[in-house]
N, C-alpha and C positions, 0 to 999 in steps of 0.2 A: 116272460113266459112264467105262468104260475106253476109251482111245483110243491108237493108235499111228500112226506115219507111215512110208510106205515108197514106192518107185517101182514102176511096173508098166507094161509095154507102151511106149508111145510118150511117155514122161515124164509119166504122169498121177499126180497125187498122190491117194492113196486113204486113206480114213480108216476104221479098223475101229471099229464101234460095235456091241457085242453080237454079234460074230462076222460081221457082215455087211460086205461091201465097197461102198463109196460113193466114185465118183470125185468129187474136189473141184476141182482146178486143175492147170494145167500149170505146172511149175517147171523150173528148170535146176539144175545142180550147185552153183553158188554159193549158191543159195537153200537147197538142202538142207543144205549145210555150215554155214550160218549159222542155221538153225532153232533156236530155243529155246523150250521151252514155258513158259507163265506169264507172258510179257511183254505189251506193248501189242499191238494188232491193227492190220495194215494190209491194204489190199486188193491182191491180187497175181493177175492174170489171172482174175479172176472168183471167186477164192477168198480165204482169209484166211491170213495168217501171223502167228504169235506173234513179236514182236521186243522187244528192250529198248533203252532210250535209251542207246547206247554212247557217243555224243558227250558226254552229261552225265558219263560216267565218266572220260572223257579229260580234260575240263575240271577235274574234282575232283582227279584225280591230278596235274595240272599245278600247281594252286594248292597242293596238299599239298607237292609237290617244292620249289616256290619258297619256301614257308613253312619247311620243314625246313632249306633252305639258309642260313637266317639263324642257325641254332644251332650253335655249334662242336661240341657233344657229338654232334650228328647226323652230323657228318662221319665220326665213328668207325663209326656204324651203317651209314652208306651207303658205307663204304670198299670193300667187296667190289663194289658197284654201280659205283663210279668206276673200279675196277680192271678190271672187265669192259668198261666203254667204252674204256679204254686199250687193251685186248686187241683190240677191234674195230678201232680205229683202226690198230694195228700189223699186224693181220692183212690190213687193206685194202692196205697197203704190200706185205706179203708175197705176197698172191695176185696182185696187178698185176705184181710182179717175176717171179714163176713163169710167169704168163700170157704175158709178153713175152719169155720165153726165158732169164730170168736165174736166179740162184741165191741162196737165202737161207741165209747161214751161221749166223745167230743172231737172237734176238729177245727183248726185255725188255718187261715190263709194270710195272716198279717204277721208282721214281725213281733217278736217278744223281747224282753230285756236281756236274753241270753244269746242273741245273735241268730235265732232261728227264723227262717222265712215262714214257716208254718209247722203245725204239729198235728199229729193224729194220736189219740188216746185209745189204745187198743187193750182188750183184756181177753184172755184165752186164745184160741186159734193156734196157729203155728208160727211162731215169731221168725224162724228161719225163712219162711216164704214171704211174709208180709213186710219183713224189714227191707227186703230187696226190691219190692214191688214199687217204691217210690220212683227211683231213677230209671229203672228198667221200664216201668209202667209209662212214665212220661215219654221216653224215647219210643217205645212202641206205639203210643197213642199218636205221636208226631208222624210216624211212618204210615200209620193208618190214614191220617188226613192227607198225607201226600198222595197216596194211592187213591183216596176218593176224590181228590182234586182233578183226576183224569175223567170223571164222570159229571160233567157240568149239570146235567138235568137232576142230579141228586143233591146239588149243593144247598139249595133252600131247605130241604128236608134235613140234611145233616146239621145245619146251623140250628134249626128248631130243637132237634133231638139233643145237641150239646147244651143249648140254653136250658132245657127242661131238666137235664141231669144236674146241672150246676144249682138250679133252683131247689130241686129236691134235696140235694146234698146241703144246702143252706138251711133248709127248714128241719131236716131230720138228723143231720150229723153236726153241723156247726152250732146249732142252737144248744146242744148239750154242754158246750164248753162254759157256758154262763153258770153252771152249777159247780164248776171246778173252783176251788178256792183261789182268789186273786187273779182270775182270768175272765172276769165279766166283761171287760172293755175289749178284750181280744175276741171274745165270742161275739159280741154285738157288732164289732168292727168287721169280723169275718162274714157275719150274716149280711150286713149292709152291702159289702163288696161283692159277695156272691150272688145276691138277689139282683144287684144293679148289673153286673156282667151277664148273668143269665138272661135277664130281661132284654139286654143288648142284643144277644145272639137270637132270641126269639123274634125281636123286632126286625133284625136283618133278614132272618129267614122268611118272614112274612111280607115285608115291604120292599126289600131290594130287588132290583131286576136280576134275571138269571146270570148275566155276565158279571155284574157287580157282586152278587152273592158267591159266585165261583172265585173271583179274585180275592174276596174277603177270606174265603176257606183256605185259598192257597198261601195267603199271607199268615194266617194263623198257624197253618201247618209248618211253614218255614220258621216262624218265631217259637213253636213249641219243640221242634227238633234242635234249632240252634241253642235255646235256653236250657234244654236237657243236656246237650253236650257241654255247655259252659258251666252248668251247674256241677256236673260230675268232675269236670276239670278243676273246679274250685275244691271239690271233695278231696280230689288227689293231692293238692297242695295242703289242704288242712290235715290230711292223713300223714304227711310227711313233717308235720309240726310246725308248718309256716304260719298257721292261724291256731294257736293253742288256746286252751281254755273252754272250748265248746264241743259238746258231745254231739255225734252225728249218727246216721244209719250205719256207716262204716265201723264206727267205735262200737255200736251195739252188736254188729256181727262179729267183731273181734272178741268181745266178751263172751259170746255165745259158743264160738268155734275154736278159740285160741289162735286163729290166723290173723296176722297183723291187719290193721285197718287199711293200710295202703294197698295190700294185696286185693282187698275187696273193691276198693275205689278203682284201682287199675283194671280189674275184671269187669266192672260196670262201664268204664270208660271205653274199653275195647269192644264190649258187646254193643254199646250204643252206636259206636262209630260203624261196626259191621252191620248193624240193622239198618241205619240211615243210608249207608252206601248200597246195600243190596236192594233196598226199596227203591232208591233212585234208578239203579240199574234195571231192575225188573220192570219198573213202571214206565220208564222213559227211554233209556238207552237200547234195550234189547231189541226194540222195534227198528232202530236204525241199523243195528248190526244184523238184522234179518233172522233173530233167533226167537221171535215171538213177542210175548209182552202184551201190554194193553194198548189199544189204539185210542186216539182221541180226534 
């Protein structure tokens, strides 16, 4: 039996069965974007919607990510993903700096000789804001991707947008690093990785099938959220003196405010955990508890 789905009139869901139009249920744009044929059925406003157990996929990806993290060889495989998360962290600093009236003269997403995974060179702006935007921004972006993963029809567009943003950052932010003394190689390496990762996202958004694009988006969402949590966890240890000799966002905040670095690290850690937990609850679990949330 051939069937199709579209909207008509005042948001009525219609089903085409052998050429005849049959009203089924009222829906909203969220439900249309997240509609997937072939999944389990749930009741929606007197009709039915096909959905898939997306929360199960999230759990499977989390377990897989934690499992892969115990094998050194997997670090090489996941290197582009880790570099992408570093780019998200640094772009959080850059966007916050620009948004507060500052200027970004350079950005790196590769390690330097001082133990930093990436750097953002900011001038002006409001340091109190953009110094916190790295860890919190990465966690927030991971939460956004988790939520967007509930809308499979948007996956390809989201991948293209992410890739385009990274390519633009490579050309207009990372390129400035080559003019900083002693950081030419870091700047070139960052541009190379940024353009490569950005092109990969764009290719995925254009070439992958919808289901594969959605799975990739969910994987990136999980990796971004987990890396944000692990990164701030490392920062907490560093702030307690377990890894001395390297300045960090937390130490910068300590110099600005007089509040110890470990307090800032704990604040960012707890905030990240709350954000990720609230996102998972609102996006997935609230539907099961009957409190609303997004349908898939």
